[in-house]
C-alpha angles and dihedrals in degrees: 000000000000089000091058092048088052089051091053093046092049090050091051091050089055096052114117119250094252092056092044091050091049090051092048092048093057094046130078134184123239135172125220126194123232109283096021118129120236089187132015128209112267092024118114110247099237095161139053117218120211107195112228091179140345134044130280135172139207117221143158134208122250100188102309093333120103114222113198112212103169140021120205128205136170112323093013119130111228118204140133091246100206093041091049096044097043097030092230130131115292124242089204145065126223112209134184107238090187131011104295137193115207138182106227124207119184116230097233094045089053092048090052092047091050089055091054101034108042093191086071088063088062091047090050090050090049091054090049091049091049091051091049090052091048093050091048091051092048092051090047090053093049092051100041109028129069120234089258092051091049090051092047090049091055091044092052100039101032112020089161087072092061092046097047109035131067114255092239089062092045090052091049091048090052091048094241138109122264088245091056091049090051091052091049092049091048091056095050 
């Protein structure tokens, strides 16, 4: 995954000044406090949020239970993908887990910029491909790794997750109960 992020970053560095300026002109910076929602369920996701710092998560409600599907860190792009792409109501929430600073780009402004600056079409495609790769990897992990293996993978690849996020959210992200996570942690 890091290789693909490097590919995106290298592409952005090679954009001409006119395209970069256009992208900057349609983006704005905003800060959210811990616990604030960037997106609510049933709202249309009309913005993309590029995290400059902090941690956020995407989750949905299953009855009264919160199910965390994604965690976002610095340089991650937070969106409800189907809501953003189809401009339909979101099934999910996006919440700041810490104070966050984001660069916001409005959907329609980005669509208009893509029509004028074709290199942004490639950038958009690269983000979509990256998300597809991420989803495929996540599904693969859920179908092939045990809960302990999934936890160890996070612990090895992303220890900042364990240090920064409440265990209830980590358990939800791993698809296990808090009790199961506690047993796994006790054995390690």
